[in-house]
C-alpha positions in Angstrom: 127.2 96.2 87.5 125.9 97.2 90.8 125.9 93.9 92.3 129.5 94.3 92.6 130.0 98.1 93.9 128.3 97.8 95.3 130.6 97.0 96.4 133.5 95.6 95.7 134.3 98.3 93.3 136.7 100.9 94.1 139.6 102.4 92.4 142.8 101.1 93.8 145.9 103.0 94.8 145.7 106.1 96.9 142.2 107.1 96.0 140.0 108.2 98.9 136.4 109.4 98.7 135.3 109.4 95.1 132.2 109.0 92.9 131.8 105.8 91.0 129.4 103.5 89.3 127.2 101.0 91.1 129.6 98.3 90.3 133.1 98.0 89.1 133.8 98.7 85.5 134.5 95.7 83.3 138.1 94.4 83.6 140.3 93.4 80.7 139.1 89.9 79.7 142.6 89.1 78.3 143.9 88.8 81.8 141.4 86.2 82.9 142.4 83.1 84.7 141.0 79.7 84.0 137.8 78.6 85.6 134.8 76.2 85.0 132.7 77.2 82.0 129.5 79.0 82.9 127.4 76.4 81.1 128.1 74.0 83.9 127.2 76.4 86.6 123.8 77.9 87.4 124.1 81.4 88.6 123.2 82.1 92.2 120.3 84.4 92.7 121.0 87.9 94.0 121.2 88.0 97.8 117.9 89.0 99.3 117.8 91.5 102.1 115.3 93.1 104.3 114.3 96.7 103.7 115.2 98.5 106.9 112.5 100.5 108.8 113.4 104.2 108.6 111.7 107.5 109.2 108.6 107.9 107.2 110.0 110.7 105.0 112.9 108.4 103.9 111.0 105.1 103.5 110.0 105.7 99.8 113.7 106.4 98.9 114.8 103.2 100.7 112.1 101.2 98.9 113.2 102.6 95.5 116.8 101.8 96.2 115.8 98.2 97.2 113.9 97.8 93.9 116.9 99.2 92.0 119.3 96.8 93.7 117.1 93.8 92.6 116.9 95.1 89.0 120.6 95.7 88.7 121.4 92.3 90.3 119.4 90.6 87.5 121.0 92.8 84.8 124.5 92.0 86.1 123.9 88.4 85.2 123.0 89.1 81.6 124.2 92.6 80.5 123.8 91.7 76.8 120.0 91.5 77.3 119.5 94.1 80.0 116.6 96.4 79.5 118.4 99.7 80.1 115.2 101.6 79.7 113.9 100.2 83.0 116.8 101.9 84.8 115.2 105.3 84.1 112.6 104.6 86.8 115.3 104.3 89.5 118.3 106.3 88.3 119.0 109.9 87.2 122.0 112.2 86.5 125.5 110.8 86.9 124.3 107.5 88.3 122.2 106.8 85.3 124.9 107.7 82.8 127.6 105.7 84.7 125.5 102.5 85.0 124.2 102.5 81.5 127.7 103.1 80.1 128.9 100.3 82.3 126.4 97.8 80.9 127.2 98.9 77.3 130.9 98.2 78.0 130.2 94.9 79.6 128.0 93.8 76.6 130.8 94.8 74.2 133.4 92.9 76.2 131.1 89.9 76.7 131.3 90.1 80.5 128.8 89.3 83.2 128.7 88.5 86.9 127.9 85.3 88.7 127.9 84.3 92.4 126.3 85.9 95.4 126.1 89.6 95.6 127.0 91.6 98.7 124.1 92.3 101.0 123.3 95.9 101.5 123.3 97.2 105.1 121.5 100.5 104.8 120.8 103.4 107.2 119.5 106.9 106.6 122.4 109.4 106.9 120.4 112.6 106.1 117.0 113.8 104.9 117.2 117.1 103.0 114.9 120.0 103.6 111.5 119.6 101.8 112.1 115.8 101.8 113.3 115.8 98.2 116.8 114.4 99.0 117.7 111.5 101.2 121.2 110.3 101.6 121.6 106.6 102.5 124.8 105.1 104.0 125.6 101.5 102.9 128.3 99.3 104.3 127.6 96.1 102.2 128.3 92.7 103.7 130.5 90.7 101.3 129.8 87.0 101.3 132.7 84.5 101.5 130.8 81.5 100.0 130.3 81.8 96.3 131.2 85.5 96.2 130.3 87.7 93.2 132.8 87.5 90.3 133.0 88.9 86.8 133.6 86.4 84.0 133.8 86.1 80.2 130.3 84.8 79.1 131.7 83.0 76.0 134.5 81.1 77.7 133.2 80.9 81.3 136.6 82.1 82.4 136.6 84.2 85.6 138.5 87.4 85.7 141.0 87.6 88.6 139.7 89.8 91.5 141.5 93.1 92.0 143.7 93.2 95.0 142.6 96.3 97.0 144.3 97.9 100.0 142.5 98.5 102.3 140.1 95.7 101.4 136.4 96.2 100.8 133.7 96.7 101.9 133.7 100.5 101.6 131.2 102.9 103.0 128.9 104.3 100.2 126.9 107.5 100.4 123.9 107.0 98.1 122.1 110.2 97.2 118.4 109.6 96.4 116.4 112.5 94.8 112.7 112.9 94.2 112.5 113.3 90.5 109.2 113.5 88.6 107.4 112.0 91.6 109.9 109.0 91.8 112.8 108.5 94.1 115.9 107.9 92.0 119.6 107.3 92.8 121.5 110.3 91.4 125.0 109.8 92.9 127.2 107.2 94.6 130.2 108.3 96.6 132.5 105.6 97.9 135.1 106.1 100.7 137.8 103.6 99.8 140.3 105.0 102.3 139.2 102.4 104.9 137.2 99.2 105.3 133.8 99.9 106.7 131.9 98.0 109.4 128.2 97.9 109.9 
């Protein structure tokens, strides 16, 4: 799920800054267009990216987000077998509920993602007092070769991408909280009012 919000996801229309899941919610599989069955394609690995060097107080939060991105990238490719319990290590609050519910919906609908996920471009936007909250800003770089797409696992049919105006990527505010000694993503706010640039 995340591999995409990350990035492509955003509500269309006139929405502006809003909170949403790591990746777009599953689309209606009945509106899919034909494509090559997945059995003939090997999924591309999730894009790797370097962990940026940030102030020492924020580095553990960035490291945790990086680990979460890798985990969600793998789960996006096989939601039916995702170990949702592992998400508790990296997610809390609204972000945990949204992402778990998204995977449950994808499993029920028989959907998954394939292709190359957007590459995070992170910077520290704020470090809260007491160093228990860090807000990261992310303007993900969307790939043009083999881009991430959602598809029906049983048929291999790709779902048509949503036409969004303005087009992604959108700036994300990622709130990381120190929870039980672990840095966890608690909220994602996406500004879909304009395309972001790194």
